[in-house]
BASEVO-383747 format. One record per atom (N, C-alpha, C, O, CB): atom name; x, y, z; residue in three letters; residue number from 0. Coordinates in pm, whole numbers, plus 50000, padded with zeros to 5 digits. Each point is the difference from the previous one (the first is absolute). Glycine has a CB too. Example, Ala and Ser with C-alpha at 12.3 -4.5 7.8 and 13.67 -1.06 7.14 Angstrom:
{'N' {51319 49431 50780} 'Ala' 0}
{'CA' {49911 50119 50000} 'Ala' 0}
{'C' {50090 50120 50000} 'Ala' 0}
{'O' {50104 49998 50066} 'Ala' 0}
{'CB' {49707 49885 50059} 'Ala' 0}
{'N' {50154 50222 49803} 'Ser' 1}
{'CA' {50082 50119 50006} 'Ser' 1}
{'C' {49923 50109 50073} 'Ser' 1}
{'O' {50051 50111 50017} 'Ser' 1}
{'CB' {50067 49826 49768} 'Ser' 1}
// end
This chain:
{'N' {96801 12441 30941} 'Unk' 0}
{'CA' {49898 49897 50063} 'Unk' 0}
{'C' {49862 50043 49947} 'Unk' 0}
{'O' {49971 50116 49972} 'Unk' 0}
{'CB' {50169 49842 50253} 'Unk' 0}
{'N' {49778 49937 49765} 'Unk' 1}
{'CA' {49841 50019 49977} 'Unk' 1}
{'C' {49938 49896 50080} 'Unk' 1}
{'O' {50056 49899 50042} 'Unk' 1}
{'CB' {49955 50190 49717} 'Unk' 1}
{'N' {49862 49948 50259} 'Unk' 2}
{'CA' {49916 49922 50095} 'Unk' 2}
{'C' {49908 49910 49918} 'Unk' 2}
{'O' {49941 50048 49904} 'Unk' 2}
{'CB' {50066 50137 50272} 'Unk' 2}
{'N' {49977 49690 49857} 'Unk' 3}
{'CA' {49918 49921 49936} 'Unk' 3}
{'C' {49845 50030 50040} 'Unk' 3}
{'O' {49966 50013 50118} 'Unk' 3}
{'CB' {50233 49819 49869} 'Unk' 3}
{'N' {49719 50177 49911} 'Unk' 4}
{'CA' {49858 50045 50040} 'Unk' 4}
{'C' {49920 49888 50050} 'Unk' 4}
{'O' {49887 50023 50045} 'Unk' 4}
{'CB' {50117 50151 49788} 'Unk' 4}
{'N' {50046 49699 50163} 'Unk' 5}
{'CA' {49931 49882 50058} 'Unk' 5}
{'C' {50025 49983 50143} 'Unk' 5}
{'O' {49907 49988 50079} 'Unk' 5}
{'CB' {50106 49904 49709} 'Unk' 5}
{'N' {50119 50105 50249} 'Unk' 6}
{'CA' {50051 49948 50133} 'Unk' 6}
{'C' {50061 50117 50069} 'Unk' 6}
{'O' {50033 49987 50118} 'Unk' 6}
{'CB' {50013 49776 49798} 'Unk' 6}
{'N' {49974 50352 50021} 'Unk' 7}
{'CA' {50058 50112 50063} 'Unk' 7}
{'C' {50158 49982 50031} 'Unk' 7}
{'O' {50056 50077 50078} 'Unk' 7}
{'CB' {49707 49966 50019} 'Unk' 7}
{'N' {50300 49858 49841} 'Unk' 8}
{'CA' {50136 49980 50041} 'Unk' 8}
{'C' {50087 50094 49905} 'Unk' 8}
{'O' {49957 50035 49890} 'Unk' 8}
{'CB' {49997 49713 50195} 'Unk' 8}
{'N' {50168 50291 49962} 'Unk' 9}
{'CA' {50095 50077 49928} 'Unk' 9}
{'C' {50073 49914 49907} 'Unk' 9}
{'O' {50053 49894 50035} 'Unk' 9}
{'CB' {49967 50261 50148} 'Unk' 9}
{'N' {49981 49895 49686} 'Unk' 10}
{'CA' {50063 49920 49902} 'Unk' 10}
{'C' {50101 50097 49922} 'Unk' 10}
{'O' {49969 50115 49968} 'Unk' 10}
{'CB' {49819 49718 50014} 'Unk' 10}
{'N' {50332 50110 49990} 'Unk' 11}
{'CA' {50091 50077 49919} 'Unk' 11}
{'C' {49940 50053 49874} 'Unk' 11}
{'O' {49924 49928 49935} 'Unk' 11}
{'CB' {50252 49939 50159} 'Unk' 11}
{'N' {49853 50258 49864} 'Unk' 12}
{'CA' {49946 50059 49885} 'Unk' 12}
{'C' {50014 49931 49861} 'Unk' 12}
{'O' {49917 50008 49909} 'Unk' 12}
{'CB' {50126 50185 50224} 'Unk' 12}
{'N' {50073 49738 49865} 'Unk' 13}
{'CA' {50032 49920 49870} 'Unk' 13}
{'C' {49942 49863 49998} 'Unk' 13}
{'O' {50026 49929 49903} 'Unk' 13}
{'CB' {50184 50193 50078} 'Unk' 13}
{'N' {49711 49829 50118} 'Unk' 14}
{'CA' {49931 49882 50001} 'Unk' 14}
{'C' {49868 50005 49930} 'Unk' 14}
{'O' {49933 50102 50015} 'Unk' 14}
{'CB' {50184 49851 50186} 'Unk' 14}
{'N' {49840 49955 49728} 'Unk' 15}
{'CA' {49878 50003 49928} 'Unk' 15}
{'C' {49893 49906 50068} 'Unk' 15}
{'O' {49886 49984 49956} 'Unk' 15}
{'CB' {50247 50070 49828} 'Unk' 15}
{'N' {49918 49885 50327} 'Unk' 16}
{'CA' {49906 49897 50084} 'Unk' 16}
{'C' {50040 50012 50141} 'Unk' 16}
{'O' {50118 50002 50035} 'Unk' 16}
{'CB' {49857 49823 49778} 'Unk' 16}
{'N' {49916 50185 50271} 'Unk' 17}
{'CA' {50008 50011 50143} 'Unk' 17}
{'C' {50052 49872 50056} 'Unk' 17}
{'O' {49945 49894 49969} 'Unk' 17}
{'CB' {49869 50268 50033} 'Unk' 17}
{'N' {50289 49840 50081} 'Unk' 18}
{'CA' {50062 49891 50054} 'Unk' 18}
{'C' {49904 49914 50100} 'Unk' 18}
{'O' {50013 49879 50020} 'Unk' 18}
{'CB' {50206 50258 49947} 'Unk' 18}
{'N' {49693 49940 50087} 'Unk' 19}
{'CA' {49913 49954 50106} 'Unk' 19}
{'C' {49872 49930 49958} 'Unk' 19}
{'O' {49959 49899 50058} 'Unk' 19}
{'CB' {50135 50283 50065} 'Unk' 19}
{'N' {49848 49873 49780} 'Unk' 20}
{'CA' {49862 49946 49962} 'Unk' 20}
{'C' {49989 49977 49847} 'Unk' 20}
{'O' {49890 49972 49953} 'Unk' 20}
{'CB' {50005 50155 50246} 'Unk' 20}
{'N' {50217 49884 49717} 'Unk' 21}
{'CA' {50003 49976 49865} 'Unk' 21}
{'C' {49908 50096 49914} 'Unk' 21}
{'O' {49955 49963 49891} 'Unk' 21}
{'CB' {50102 49801 50175} 'Unk' 21}
{'N' {49918 50352 49985} 'Unk' 22}
{'CA' {49930 50107 49926} 'Unk' 22}
{'C' {50084 50053 49890} 'Unk' 22}
{'O' {50113 50045 50022} 'Unk' 22}
{'CB' {49763 50015 50181} 'Unk' 22}
{'N' {50070 49935 49674} 'Unk' 23}
{'CA' {50074 50047 49881} 'Unk' 23}
{'C' {49971 50138 49976} 'Unk' 23}
{'O' {49884 50034 49975} 'Unk' 23}
{'CB' {50114 49750 49926} 'Unk' 23}
{'N' {50100 50304 50104} 'Unk' 24}
{'CA' {49979 50140 49974} 'Unk' 24}
{'C' {49972 50034 49853} 'Unk' 24}
{'O' {49941 50104 49972} 'Unk' 24}
{'CB' {50205 49937 50220} 'Unk' 24}
{'N' {49895 49873 49717} 'Unk' 25}
{'CA' {49968 50018 49862} 'Unk' 25}
{'C' {49851 49962 49978} 'Unk' 25}
{'O' {49924 50079 49944} 'Unk' 25}
{'CB' {50320 49875 49990} 'Unk' 25}
{'N' {49714 49928 50108} 'Unk' 26}
{'CA' {49864 49953 49973} 'Unk' 26}
{'C' {49893 50050 50101} 'Unk' 26}
{'O' {49880 49979 49982} 'Unk' 26}
{'CB' {50227 49821 49917} 'Unk' 26}
{'N' {49942 50267 50207} 'Unk' 27}
{'CA' {49929 50059 50117} 'Unk' 27}
{'C' {49894 49907 50047} 'Unk' 27}
{'O' {49880 50026 50009} 'Unk' 27}
{'CB' {50163 50204 49910} 'Unk' 27}
{'N' {50027 49640 50115} 'Unk' 28}
{'CA' {49913 49897 50067} 'Unk' 28}
{'C' {50097 49901 50072} 'Unk' 28}
{'O' {50120 50000 49974} 'Unk' 28}
{'CB' {49686 50018 49845} 'Unk' 28}
{'N' {50137 49897 50274} 'Unk' 29}
{'CA' {50075 49894 50047} 'Unk' 29}
{'C' {50020 49886 49909} 'Unk' 29}
{'O' {49905 49951 49940} 'Unk' 29}
{'CB' {50020 50120 50263} 'Unk' 29}
{'N' {50189 49888 49786} 'Unk' 30}
{'CA' {50031 49886 49890} 'Unk' 30}
{'C' {49990 49862 50088} 'Unk' 30}
{'O' {50032 49995 50118} 'Unk' 30}
{'CB' {50146 50163 49716} 'Unk' 30}
{'N' {49776 49736 50094} 'Unk' 31}
{'CA' {50002 49866 50070} 'Unk' 31}
{'C' {50131 49935 49965} 'Unk' 31}
{'O' {50073 50048 49912} 'Unk' 31}
{'CB' {49674 49923 50080} 'Unk' 31}
{'N' {50283 49920 50076} 'Unk' 32}
{'CA' {50123 49933 49979} 'Unk' 32}
{'C' {50009 49943 49868} 'Unk' 32}
{'O' {50110 49998 49944} 'Unk' 32}
{'CB' {49901 49959 50284} 'Unk' 32}
{'N' {49885 49995 49715} 'Unk' 33}
{'CA' {49998 49944 49863} 'Unk' 33}
{'C' {50017 50117 49906} 'Unk' 33}
{'O' {50066 49972 49900} 'Unk' 33}
{'CB' {49783 49830 50164} 'Unk' 33}
{'N' {50112 50311 49943} 'Unk' 34}
{'CA' {50012 50101 49914} 'Unk' 34}
{'C' {50155 50042 50012} 'Unk' 34}
{'O' {50062 50025 49896} 'Unk' 34}
{'CB' {49679 50048 50125} 'Unk' 34}
{'N' {50316 49934 50090} 'Unk' 35}
{'CA' {50128 50041 50020} 'Unk' 35}
{'C' {50099 49900 49921} 'Unk' 35}
{'O' {50096 50046 49937} 'Unk' 35}
{'CB' {49832 50061 50295} 'Unk' 35}
{'N' {50047 49771 49773} 'Unk' 36}
{'CA' {50080 49896 49935} 'Unk' 36}
{'C' {49985 50009 49857} 'Unk' 36}
{'O' {50097 49975 49929} 'Unk' 36}
{'CB' {49883 49880 50260} 'Unk' 36}
{'N' {49908 50177 49760} 'Unk' 37}
{'CA' {49976 50016 49853} 'Unk' 37}
{'C' {50056 50125 49947} 'Unk' 37}
{'O' {50041 50001 49884} 'Unk' 37}
{'CB' {49756 49872 50138} 'Unk' 37}
{'N' {50211 50241 50057} 'Unk' 38}
{'CA' {50065 50120 49954} 'Unk' 38}
{'C' {50143 50008 50012} 'Unk' 38}
{'O' {50061 50098 49957} 'Unk' 38}
{'CB' {49744 50000 50095} 'Unk' 38}
{'N' {50256 49798 50008} 'Unk' 39}
{'CA' {50150 50007 50004} 'Unk' 39}
{'C' {50069 49997 49866} 'Unk' 39}
{'O' {49937 49944 49910} 'Unk' 39}
{'CB' {50048 49946 50305} 'Unk' 39}
{'N' {50125 50157 49757} 'Unk' 40}
{'CA' {50065 50011 49864} 'Unk' 40}
{'C' {50024 49861 49948} 'Unk' 40}
{'O' {50059 49920 50073} 'Unk' 40}
{'CB' {50055 50301 49984} 'Unk' 40}
{'N' {49848 49745 49829} 'Unk' 41}
{'CA' {50041 49870 49935} 'Unk' 41}
{'C' {50060 50033 49857} 'Unk' 41}
{'O' {49978 50106 49942} 'Unk' 41}
{'CB' {49832 49758 50187} 'Unk' 41}
{'N' {50258 50048 49827} 'Unk' 42}
{'CA' {50064 50009 49878} 'Unk' 42}
{'C' {49911 49941 49879} 'Unk' 42}
{'O' {49924 49904 50017} 'Unk' 42}
{'CB' {50297 50084 50117} 'Unk' 42}
{'N' {49793 50072 49755} 'Unk' 43}
{'CA' {49940 49939 49887} 'Unk' 43}
{'C' {50111 49921 49913} 'Unk' 43}
{'O' {50069 50058 49917} 'Unk' 43}
{'CB' {49747 50133 50085} 'Unk' 43}
{'N' {50193 49675 50027} 'Unk' 44}
{'CA' {50108 49922 49945} 'Unk' 44}
{'C' {49947 49896 49900} 'Unk' 44}
{'O' {49896 49937 50019} 'Unk' 44}
{'CB' {50235 50100 50192} 'Unk' 44}
{'N' {49948 49949 49683} 'Unk' 45}
{'CA' {49973 49901 49894} 'Unk' 45}
{'C' {50096 49883 50028} 'Unk' 45}
{'O' {50115 50020 50038} 'Unk' 45}
{'CB' {49810 50158 49784} 'Unk' 45}
{'N' {50023 49700 50159} 'Unk' 46}
{'CA' {50096 49893 50025} 'Unk' 46}
{'C' {50102 49988 49890} 'Unk' 46}
{'O' {49964 50016 49883} 'Unk' 46}
{'CB' {49862 49864 50245} 'Unk' 46}
{'N' {50304 50093 49905} 'Unk' 47}
{'CA' {50105 50002 49888} 'Unk' 47}
{'C' {49987 49876 49921} 'Unk' 47}
{'O' {50054 49997 49890} 'Unk' 47}
{'CB' {50108 50138 50245} 'Unk' 47}
{'N' {49776 49767 49906} 'Unk' 48}
{'CA' {49995 49869 49928} 'Unk' 48}
{'C' {49876 50006 49899} 'Unk' 48}
{'O' {50019 49973 49881} 'Unk' 48}
{'CB' {50090 49893 50328} 'Unk' 48}
{'N' {49772 50167 49835} 'Unk' 49}
{'CA' {49883 49979 49919} 'Unk' 49}
{'C' {49925 50136 49963} 'Unk' 49}
{'O' {49904 50005 49923} 'Unk' 49}
{'CB' {50076 49763 50190} 'Unk' 49}
{'N' {50075 50341 49951} 'Unk' 50}
{'CA' {49960 50137 49983} 'Unk' 50}
{'C' {49852 50024 50037} 'Unk' 50}
{'O' {49929 50081 49940} 'Unk' 50}
{'CB' {50244 49936 49881} 'Unk' 50}
{'N' {49788 49909 50280} 'Unk' 51}
{'CA' {49861 50022 50060} 'Unk' 51}
{'C' {50022 50078 50132} 'Unk' 51}
{'O' {50106 49991 50063} 'Unk' 51}
{'CB' {49791 49787 49835} 'Unk' 51}
{'N' {50001 50298 50143} 'Unk' 52}
{'CA' {50001 50081 50123} 'Unk' 52}
{'C' {50025 49899 50125} 'Unk' 52}
{'O' {49935 49897 50018} 'Unk' 52}
{'CB' {49896 50287 49872} 'Unk' 52}
{'N' {50271 49862 50193} 'Unk' 53}
{'CA' {50027 49924 50121} 'Unk' 53}
{'C' {49909 50055 50124} 'Unk' 53}
{'O' {49973 50120 50012} 'Unk' 53}
{'CB' {50275 49836 49898} 'Unk' 53}
{'N' {49712 49956 50171} 'Unk' 54}
{'CA' {49920 50038 50111} 'Unk' 54}
{'C' {50077 50026 50131} 'Unk' 54}
{'O' {50105 49939 50019} 'Unk' 54}
{'CB' {49719 49933 49871} 'Unk' 54}
{'N' {50132 50209 50196} 'Unk' 55}
{'CA' {50065 50035 50128} 'Unk' 55}
{'C' {49960 49891 50101} 'Unk' 55}
{'O' {49882 49977 50026} 'Unk' 55}
{'CB' {50114 50278 49925} 'Unk' 55}
{'N' {50107 49680 50106} 'Unk' 56}
{'CA' {49970 49905 50094} 'Unk' 56}
{'C' {50020 50044 50142} 'Unk' 56}
{'O' {49984 49922 50094} 'Unk' 56}
{'CB' {50071 49920 49737} 'Unk' 56}
{'N' {49979 50281 50184} 'Unk' 57}
{'CA' {50020 50061 50130} 'Unk' 57}
{'C' {50145 50017 50047} 'Unk' 57}
{'O' {50094 49976 49924} 'Unk' 57}
{'CB' {49689 49928 50126} 'Unk' 57}
{'N' {50233 50136 50071} 'Unk' 58}
{'CA' {50137 50021 50048} 'Unk' 58}
{'C' {50036 49902 50095} 'Unk' 58}
{'O' {49925 49973 50094} 'Unk' 58}
{'CB' {50058 50256 49870} 'Unk' 58}
{'N' {50130 49713 50019} 'Unk' 59}
{'CA' {50051 49885 50074} 'Unk' 59}
{'C' {50122 50043 50070} 'Unk' 59}
{'O' {50084 50066 49940} 'Unk' 59}
{'CB' {49822 49771 49901} 'Unk' 59}
{'N' {50110 50128 50292} 'Unk' 60}
{'CA' {50111 50032 50079} 'Unk' 60}
{'C' {50084 49881 50032} 'Unk' 60}
{'O' {49947 49893 50032} 'Unk' 60}
{'CB' {49925 50290 50057} 'Unk' 60}
{'N' {50253 49831 49903} 'Unk' 61}
{'CA' {50102 49898 50013} 'Unk' 61}
{'C' {50101 50044 50102} 'Unk' 61}
{'O' {50030 50118 50015} 'Unk' 61}
{'CB' {49937 49809 49748} 'Unk' 61}
{'N' {50088 49968 50311} 'Unk' 62}
{'CA' {50120 50036 50086} 'Unk' 62}
{'C' {50089 49889 49982} 'Unk' 62}
{'O' {49958 49891 49960} 'Unk' 62}
{'CB' {49922 50245 50213} 'Unk' 62}
{'N' {50249 49887 49857} 'Unk' 63}
{'CA' {50112 49902 49988} 'Unk' 63}
{'C' {50022 49947 50140} 'Unk' 63}
{'O' {49977 50069 50099} 'Unk' 63}
{'CB' {50137 50051 49700} 'Unk' 63}
{'N' {49933 49753 50206} 'Unk' 64}
{'CA' {50031 49927 50134} 'Unk' 64}
{'C' {49892 49924 50059} 'Unk' 64}
{'O' {49893 49988 49942} 'Unk' 64}
{'CB' {50257 50182 50102} 'Unk' 64}
{'N' {49874 49776 50070} 'Unk' 65}
{'CA' {49920 49905 50070} 'Unk' 65}
{'C' {49951 50056 50128} 'Unk' 65}
{'O' {50061 50097 50045} 'Unk' 65}
{'CB' {50062 49722 49851} 'Unk' 65}
{'N' {49772 50131 50171} 'Unk' 66}
{'CA' {49968 50037 50134} 'Unk' 66}
{'C' {50080 49910 50089} 'Unk' 66}
{'O' {50014 49880 49975} 'Unk' 66}
{'CB' {49755 50201 49966} 'Unk' 66}
{'N' {50286 49979 50167} 'Unk' 67}
{'CA' {50089 49929 50081} 'Unk' 67}
{'C' {49932 49993 50133} 'Unk' 67}
{'O' {50009 50095 50078} 'Unk' 67}
{'CB' {50199 49975 49795} 'Unk' 67}
{'N' {49723 49820 50156} 'Unk' 68}
{'CA' {49943 49970 50128} 'Unk' 68}
{'C' {49905 50111 50065} 'Unk' 68}
{'O' {49917 50059 49931} 'Unk' 68}
{'CB' {50291 49803 50095} 'Unk' 68}
{'N' {49807 50161 50103} 'Unk' 69}
{'CA' {49923 50092 50069} 'Unk' 69}
{'C' {50016 50142 49954} 'Unk' 69}
{'O' {49903 50075 49987} 'Unk' 69}
{'CB' {50111 49773 50194} 'Unk' 69}
{'N' {50117 50191 49792} 'Unk' 70}
{'CA' {50042 50126 49956} 'Unk' 70}
{'C' {49980 50037 49852} 'Unk' 70}
{'O' {50046 50106 49956} 'Unk' 70}
{'CB' {50107 49866 50223} 'Unk' 70}
{'N' {49777 49940 49742} 'Unk' 71}
{'CA' {49988 50022 49860} 'Unk' 71}
{'C' {49958 50139 49956} 'Unk' 71}
{'O' {50054 50061 49908} 'Unk' 71}
{'CB' {49896 49706 50086} 'Unk' 71}
{'N' {49957 50277 50074} 'Unk' 72}
{'CA' {49954 50142 49952} 'Unk' 72}
{'C' {50104 50102 50035} 'Unk' 72}
{'O' {50002 50102 49932} 'Unk' 72}
{'CB' {49754 49842 50100} 'Unk' 72}
{'N' {50333 50041 50067} 'Unk' 73}
{'CA' {50101 50099 50034} 'Unk' 73}
{'C' {50103 49998 49897} 'Unk' 73}
{'O' {50043 50107 49955} 'Unk' 73}
{'CB' {49914 49872 50283} 'Unk' 73}
{'N' {50091 49895 49715} 'Unk' 74}
{'CA' {50102 49985 49909} 'Unk' 74}
{'C' {49951 50035 49854} 'Unk' 74}
{'O' {50082 50023 49911} 'Unk' 74}
{'CB' {50020 49801 50246} 'Unk' 74}
{'N' {49770 50178 49822} 'Unk' 75}
{'CA' {49953 50050 49870} 'Unk' 75}
{'C' {50007 50151 49982} 'Unk' 75}
{'O' {49973 50047 49890} 'Unk' 75}
{'CB' {49881 49758 50105} 'Unk' 75}
{'N' {50177 50268 50100} 'Unk' 76}
{'CA' {50014 50145 49991} 'Unk' 76}
{'C' {50135 50031 49914} 'Unk' 76}
{'O' {50019 50107 49942} 'Unk' 76}
{'CB' {49851 49928 50297} 'Unk' 76}
{'N' {50214 49861 49762} 'Unk' 77}
{'CA' {50142 50030 49949} 'Unk' 77}
{'C' {50001 49934 49867} 'Unk' 77}
{'O' {50107 49999 49938} 'Unk' 77}
{'CB' {50015 50009 50292} 'Unk' 77}
{'N' {49775 49938 49718} 'Unk' 78}
{'CA' {49997 49939 49873} 'Unk' 78}
{'C' {49939 50084 49882} 'Unk' 78}
{'O' {49920 50089 50026} 'Unk' 78}
{'CB' {50070 49704 50107} 'Unk' 78}
{'N' {50043 50182 49753} 'Unk' 79}
{'CA' {49961 50070 49880} 'Unk' 79}
{'C' {49850 49973 49962} 'Unk' 79}
{'O' {49962 49885 49981} 'Unk' 79}
{'CB' {50282 50101 49941} 'Unk' 79}
{'N' {49674 50119 50069} 'Unk' 80}
{'CA' {49863 49980 49968} 'Unk' 80}
{'C' {49979 50078 49861} 'Unk' 80}
{'O' {50056 50108 49981} 'Unk' 80}
{'CB' {49868 49868 50280} 'Unk' 80}
{'N' {50000 49969 49653} 'Unk' 81}
{'CA' {49967 50059 49871} 'Unk' 81}
{'C' {49852 49986 49967} 'Unk' 81}
{'O' {49936 49905 50044} 'Unk' 81}
{'CB' {50294 50045 49881} 'Unk' 81}
{'N' {49720 50137 50004} 'Unk' 82}
{'CA' {49853 49991 49959} 'Unk' 82}
{'C' {50005 50024 49840} 'Unk' 82}
{'O' {50067 50090 49948} 'Unk' 82}
{'CB' {49828 50005 50295} 'Unk' 82}
{'N' {50030 49820 49691} 'Unk' 83}
{'CA' {49986 50017 49857} 'Unk' 83}
{'C' {49845 49990 49951} 'Unk' 83}
{'O' {49916 49927 50052} 'Unk' 83}
{'CB' {50328 49974 49925} 'Unk' 83}
{'N' {49735 50181 49920} 'Unk' 84}
{'CA' {49870 49986 49940} 'Unk' 84}
{'C' {50016 49885 49896} 'Unk' 84}
{'O' {50095 49995 49923} 'Unk' 84}
{'CB' {49838 50259 50114} 'Unk' 84}
{'N' {49970 49657 49968} 'Unk' 85}
{'CA' {50005 49879 49913} 'Unk' 85}
{'C' {49891 50002 49899} 'Unk' 85}
{'O' {49883 50020 50033} 'Unk' 85}
{'CB' {50215 49851 50151} 'Unk' 85}
{'N' {49940 50108 49693} 'Unk' 86}
{'CA' {49906 49995 49881} 'Unk' 86}
{'C' {50013 49859 49932} 'Unk' 86}
{'O' {50108 49940 49990} 'Unk' 86}
{'CB' {49914 50322 49969} 'Unk' 86}
{'N' {49860 49692 49995} 'Unk' 87}
{'CA' {50008 49867 49932} 'Unk' 87}
{'C' {49915 50008 49866} 'Unk' 87}
{'O' {49909 50082 49985} 'Unk' 87}
{'CB' {50119 49789 50247} 'Unk' 87}
{'N' {50011 50039 49676} 'Unk' 88}
{'CA' {49935 49990 49876} 'Unk' 88}
{'C' {49906 49874 50006} 'Unk' 88}
{'O' {50047 49889 50021} 'Unk' 88}
{'CB' {50153 50229 49858} 'Unk' 88}
{'N' {49670 49903 50102} 'Unk' 89}
{'CA' {49905 49890 50001} 'Unk' 89}
{'C' {50025 49910 49870} 'Unk' 89}
{'O' {49977 49879 50003} 'Unk' 89}
{'CB' {49847 50268 50131} 'Unk' 89}
{'N' {50218 49909 49768} 'Unk' 90}
{'CA' {50014 49927 49872} 'Unk' 90}
{'C' {50112 49899 50003} 'Unk' 90}
{'O' {49975 49883 49973} 'Unk' 90}
{'CB' {49937 50316 49910} 'Unk' 90}
{'N' {50216 49839 50151} 'Unk' 91}
{'CA' {50111 49920 49997} 'Unk' 91}
{'C' {50063 49966 50142} 'Unk' 91}
{'O' {50089 49916 50013} 'Unk' 91}
{'CB' {49944 50185 49761} 'Unk' 91}
{'N' {49918 49965 50320} 'Unk' 92}
{'CA' {50052 49970 50140} 'Unk' 92}
{'C' {50117 50079 50044} 'Unk' 92}
{'O' {50042 49984 50114} 'Unk' 92}
{'CB' {49879 49795 49854} 'Unk' 92}
{'N' {50138 50312 49945} 'Unk' 93}
{'CA' {50122 50079 50035} 'Unk' 93}
{'C' {49959 50083 50131} 'Unk' 93}
{'O' {49889 50050 50015} 'Unk' 93}
{'CB' {50199 49969 49726} 'Unk' 93}
{'N' {50016 49988 50352} 'Unk' 94}
{'CA' {49987 50083 50117} 'Unk' 94}
{'C' {50118 50103 50002} 'Unk' 94}
{'O' {50114 49967 49968} 'Unk' 94}
{'CB' {49767 49841 50161} 'Unk' 94}
{'N' {50085 50319 49909} 'Unk' 95}
{'CA' {50105 50100 50009} 'Unk' 95}
{'C' {49992 50073 50127} 'Unk' 95}
{'O' {49890 50024 50049} 'Unk' 95}
{'CB' {50113 49998 49712} 'Unk' 95}
{'N' {50119 50019 50300} 'Unk' 96}
{'CA' {49995 50066 50121} 'Unk' 96}
{'C' {50049 50148 49971} 'Unk' 96}
{'O' {50084 50022 49913} 'Unk' 96}
{'CB' {49954 49753 50224} 'Unk' 96}
{'N' {49908 50319 49934} 'Unk' 97}
{'CA' {50030 50143 49989} 'Unk' 97}
{'C' {50020 50050 50127} 'Unk' 97}
{'O' {49941 49947 50094} 'Unk' 97}
{'CB' {49936 50080 49712} 'Unk' 97}
{'N' {50206 50080 50215} 'Unk' 98}
{'CA' {50007 50085 50126} 'Unk' 98}
{'C' {49866 50073 50012} 'Unk' 98}
{'O' {49941 50047 49903} 'Unk' 98}
{'CB' {50318 49987 50081} 'Unk' 98}
{'N' {49700 49973 50136} 'Unk' 99}
{'CA' {49875 50081 50019} 'Unk' 99}
{'C' {50003 50143 49954} 'Unk' 99}
{'O' {50105 50064 50005} 'Unk' 99}
{'CB' {49858 49795 50183} 'Unk' 99}
{'N' {49923 50194 49766} 'Unk' 100}
{'CA' {49985 50131 49939} 'Unk' 100}
{'C' {50012 50104 50119} 'Unk' 100}
{'O' {50074 50098 49995} 'Unk' 100}
{'CB' {49772 49810 49806} 'Unk' 100}
{'N' {50074 50060 50303} 'Unk' 101}
{'CA' {49989 50100 50103} 'Unk' 101}
{'C' {50101 49991 50107} 'Unk' 101}
{'O' {50000 50081 50093} 'Unk' 101}
{'CB' {49770 49922 49860} 'Unk' 101}
// end
């Protein structure tokens, strides 16, 4: 365990970011939400059709099934949920889905 110098929370030794205040032990400062989303792992992908770089569209979450009345949220616990990183090509419009890196 190590102690965060910003908020004094206990953090597991293998974590690079404080769970409580987003303090980065590598950069030695508190990271903003915008910085955290930009520093997430992204892929360098070329479009298979036109060979131009594809852009990251973000992570999309999907689930199978329908909501069933008042108890919809309870029944959703038993349904399959998946998350995919989506990339798109601005040149030809091709879209590709990938399993999340992290």
